[in-house]
C-alpha positions in Angstrom: 98.2 109.9 102.2 95.6 107.7 100.8 95.2 107.0 97.1 92.9 104.7 95.1 93.9 102.4 92.4 92.2 99.8 90.2 93.3 97.1 87.9 91.4 94.7 85.7 92.3 91.0 85.5 90.9 87.6 86.2 91.3 85.7 89.4 92.5 82.1 89.8 89.7 79.6 90.3 88.7 76.1 89.6 85.6 74.0 88.6 84.4 70.5 89.2 81.3 68.4 88.5 78.9 67.0 91.0 76.1 64.5 90.9 72.8 64.6 92.8 73.2 60.8 93.3 76.5 61.3 95.1 78.1 64.2 96.8 76.4 67.5 97.5 77.6 70.7 95.9 79.1 71.7 99.3 81.0 68.4 99.5 82.3 68.7 95.9 83.4 72.3 96.7 85.4 71.1 99.7 87.1 68.4 97.6 87.9 71.0 94.9 89.3 73.5 97.3 91.4 71.0 99.2 92.7 69.5 96.0 96.4 70.2 95.2 95.4 71.9 92.0 93.6 74.8 93.7 96.6 75.7 96.0 99.0 75.4 93.0 96.8 77.7 90.9 96.7 80.3 93.7 100.4 80.0 94.4 99.8 79.4 98.2 100.5 76.6 100.7 98.1 73.7 100.7 94.5 74.3 101.6 93.0 72.3 104.5 90.0 72.3 106.8 87.7 73.5 104.0 84.1 74.2 105.1 81.2 75.2 102.8 77.7 76.2 103.6 75.1 74.2 101.8 73.7 76.3 98.9 70.1 77.4 99.4 69.1 75.6 96.2 70.7 73.8 93.3 69.8 76.2 90.5 72.6 77.4 88.2 73.8 80.8 89.4 73.3 80.0 93.0 76.4 81.2 95.0 77.5 79.9 98.4 80.5 80.7 100.7 83.4 78.4 101.7 86.6 78.9 103.7 89.8 76.9 104.1 93.1 77.3 105.9 96.5 77.9 104.3 99.6 78.4 106.5 97.4 79.6 109.4 95.4 82.1 107.3 91.8 81.8 106.3 91.1 81.8 102.5 87.6 82.7 101.6 85.9 81.4 98.5 82.8 82.2 96.5 81.4 79.1 94.9 78.8 79.2 92.1 76.6 76.4 90.8 76.8 76.2 87.0 74.8 74.3 84.4 75.5 70.6 83.8 76.0 70.0 87.6 79.3 71.9 87.7 80.6 74.3 90.4 83.1 77.1 90.0 85.2 78.2 93.1 87.1 81.5 93.3 89.0 83.0 96.2 87.9 86.4 97.3 90.8 87.3 99.5 93.9 86.2 97.6 96.1 88.5 95.5 97.7 86.3 92.9 101.5 86.7 92.6 101.1 87.1 88.8 99.4 90.5 89.5 101.6 91.9 92.2 103.6 93.9 89.6 100.3 95.4 88.4 99.4 96.5 92.0 102.9 98.0 92.4 102.8 99.9 89.2 99.2 101.2 89.8 100.1 102.3 93.3 103.1 104.3 92.2 101.1 105.9 89.4 98.3 106.8 91.9 100.8 108.4 94.3 102.5 110.3 91.5 99.3 111.6 90.0 97.8 112.6 93.3 100.9 114.2 94.9 103.0 115.4 92.0 105.6 112.8 92.9 108.0 111.4 90.4 108.6 108.0 92.0 110.0 105.4 89.6 107.8 102.4 88.8 110.0 100.1 91.0 109.6 102.2 94.1 107.0 99.9 95.6 107.7 96.2 96.3 104.9 93.8 97.3 107.1 90.7 97.1 106.8 87.9 94.7 104.4 85.4 96.4 100.6 85.3 96.3 99.2 87.1 99.4 96.3 85.9 101.5 94.7 89.1 102.8 94.0 89.5 106.5 90.5 90.2 107.8 91.0 93.9 107.0 92.0 93.0 103.4 95.4 94.6 104.0 98.6 93.9 102.0 101.8 95.4 103.3 104.3 96.5 100.6 107.4 98.7 100.9 108.0 102.0 99.3 111.6 103.1 99.0 112.3 106.8 98.6 114.7 107.0 95.7 116.3 110.2 96.9 117.4 109.1 100.4 116.7 105.3 100.6 114.1 105.7 103.4 111.7 102.7 103.5 108.1 103.3 104.2 105.2 100.8 104.5 102.8 101.1 101.6 99.6 99.6 103.0 97.2 98.5 100.3 93.6 97.9 101.3 92.3 95.6 98.6 88.7 96.4 97.9 88.1 93.8 95.2 90.5 91.1 94.2 88.6 90.3 91.0 89.2 93.7 89.5 92.2 94.8 91.6 90.6 97.8 93.3 92.6 99.1 96.2 93.5 102.1 98.4 97.1 102.8 99.2 98.4 104.6 102.2 102.0 105.4 103.0 103.0 105.0 106.6 106.0 107.0 108.0 108.7 104.8 109.5 108.1 104.1 113.2 104.3 104.7 113.1 
């Protein structure tokens, strides 16, 4: 069964200043991403090996991509140039731990609404740590059937981490 859910919240991010007489925006973005503060805000292991494409221009509103590594997983960032020589970096494939409960609740509600289930709100558990999504944007949670204790995988395909849009599919044990 496949259901769709959506939440609304803001993602973790960071900003920094750059100067045309010094570092390029891409270099500043690498420093911002690899700084301890970004990993701490995201609730993930340290970020290393950051790489950013040079922005096509230096006009405010210009967006360019960056990537970094955290515990063997690739974290993708969207970096935007702002006024006053500032940049703003936000991950596009990290589900912040602060919002996991919202995903769980929304997934249960979507399953109940679509199927006439009466699953309790705490039937789905996505853990308590921020999740770096894989290349398919999947987050594996568990759904426990309250009647018999059977545990299923609740596979959330996250469509947009900024607004919390996702699909949820329940997978039978052993599939």
